[in-house]
Steps between C-alpha positions, in 0.01 A plus 500: 500500500214753394182317399289614190262718689772686692710549181207682335446726803880581506489588125188703542661694795813564297297610197301756706837638656640543150191665355515774774814642332443388139256639263496564125467840348443604148877574456605185679229227503526192725620167362307256714583136506275203600615136508327166557648163500402449127510862358652845533334833403634857472300829470610851449241711696443870530359534852395867464252409221437132606587374165711205385733628216660164396486146605640150431442154656617152445146401426505680155517292183812688389699383801339153530618425139867551618448379864263231584546547877475861624616437858880517440784741453499469127132606473585787743764624271273485198216695694759760601609560135134506376382748758791725434432488128130583560602780723738652239205490250290684755783760537612400847877492580510525876305308757487424874538135577243335730592144576172443655606376845718226349877478579730648235641161392443232242204572259446854627875593450507332163192707382647825631839426330338414171298811507805712574688334214210563256526884585284586799669709772442444871 
C-alpha cells in the first residue's frame, strides 16, 4: 500500500516524465488536467506563449448548479464537454492530452472521452 506522501511523489515523478515529451504549440495546444478529491480542472495551454486559451473547473457556478459534488465521474464528463465547447469558441480543434501524471482511468478517462465527443481531436 502506498501512503499519501509516496503517492504524491509517484504522481509528481510521472508528471515530469510525461512533460518531457509533451508540450502545447500554437497549432496543437496542451489539454492539461488536474484533479483533487473534491474537484477536477482542465486547461488548454499554449506552452510556446505561456498562455491559457480556455479552461473549465468543477468550482464554477455553471457546473455547481448541475453537480453539487465535483469529485465524481459525472462532473468530469461535464468539465470535458465545457472545456471542449470553450476551445471550439476559441478556434481550437486539435489538442495534446496531458493527464497530469494521473492514470488514464476513471475521472481522467471520462473527461477525455467527453471532450472527444464534444469535438476535440487528440
